[in-house]
N, C-alpha and C positions, 0 to 999 in steps of 0.2 A: 529700512533704511540698508544701501549694502553698505557692504565692510569699508573700511576706512583705513587704509593704512598711510600713517604718516613718517615719513623722515626726513626732518627739516635737513636747510643746510643754514649756515652761520648767516644774523639774520645784521646788517648794513645797518636798519634803524636806530640795534643794538649797540654797538658799534658807536651810530654817531653821537646819541647819549650815552655812551660813557665818556664817550670826551669829550664834550660841550659840560657833562658835572668835572670831568676832573679839571677842565681848564678854569672854570669859573673856582672852584675850589682852591688853584694855587693865586689866583688872582685873588681873592677874598682874602687868602693869607699872607700874601706882599705888602697890599694895601694895607690889613691892620696891624701887622708883626713889621719890628726889625730885630736885625742879629740875631742872639743864640738860637731861641724856641724857633724864629724864621724857618732855617735850616731844616730841624725838628721834624715840624709840619711839615715842610713842601718835601722831605724825604719819605714822611708818611703815607701823602698825596703818592707819590711818586710811587710806592710800594704799592699801593692799593690800586692802583693805573693796570702793576703790573698783573697784579691777579685777577682783577675786572677782565685784562684782555686776555690769559690763560683759560677762565671759565666761561670767556666767549665765546674760544675756538672751541672746547669741549661745551660748549649749550647746545649743539647740535647731532651729539653725539649718543643720538637715541630715537629709538623705533617705539612705534606705540601702534599698534595693531586693532581696531575696536571691531567686532563682529557685531553680524544682525541683530545678534539675541541681546546683546548691551554687556557680555565679557570682554574685557580688557585685556589683551595684555603690552606689557614693556620687554623691550631689549635694550642693554643698552652694552651698546659696539658691538663687541665679537660675542656676548654671551647666547644661553639660551634664553627666550623669551620668559617672561614670569608672569602667572596672573595674578593683575595686580585692581584692587577697589578705590575708589573717587573717595576720600576722606574731605570734610569739612576743611576749609581755608585755605588762601588763595588767589587766585583774581583773574575774573570771567568779564574781560569788555573786549571790544567792537577792535580793540589797539594792540590789547596782551592776552595772552590765556596764560596764565601761569596755574597748575593746579597740585596739587599734590594727591599721593596714590599711599599706599597701604597696601604689602602683601599677606599671608596667611603666618606669617611668622613676626608680624605686626611690625617689619623694617618700614622704614618712609622714605619714599622718592619724591622731587618735586620736579618737573618740566615747565619749560617755560616756550612758547608757541606765540613767533612776531608774524603780522599781515606779510611781511614778504620772505618769509623763513619754509612758507608753502607756498602751492598754489594761491588763489584767489579760491576757487572752488572750496579747496579743503580745507580750506581755515575757517570757511562760513560755516560748511558741516561741523566741522570740529566745536566751533563756539554753540551752533542748535543744537546739537548732540550735547553740551555741554553744561547747556540753559537749563534742558528739563530731564538731567538727571536727580534722583530724589534722595534725600540725605539717610545714609543706611540707620537702620534703627540703632544700634551699638552706637551709635555717636548721637543721635536723636538724644538717649537717656543720660547721657554727660553734662 
């Protein structure tokens, strides 16, 4: 397999999903409640929407480098790349790749890759590579 360099851009599919989710939540709250609890709940949903928008903007602030030998390096913004390995957890589907990584110091990182955040070829290669990665022995014993 050739080396794979993934540097995603913010996904519009993710943005639309977040907007629809928050609009449905606001509609349900307005339909269900009235008066005081409604205002608190709507403010909570709006705060959640602001946090989600901030995280959506930062969702593409990483670069993933997968070497032909299977080693993976993760680089956040302008930091130096760190070697990571995939651990159990996450979602691997044709529509979304959420992967949990762990470095040598046992710190965990999570990356999300939507189909429209990279080219179709890169997404398919990442999907195939992630589908066939074995679970590390340390994780399978637990």
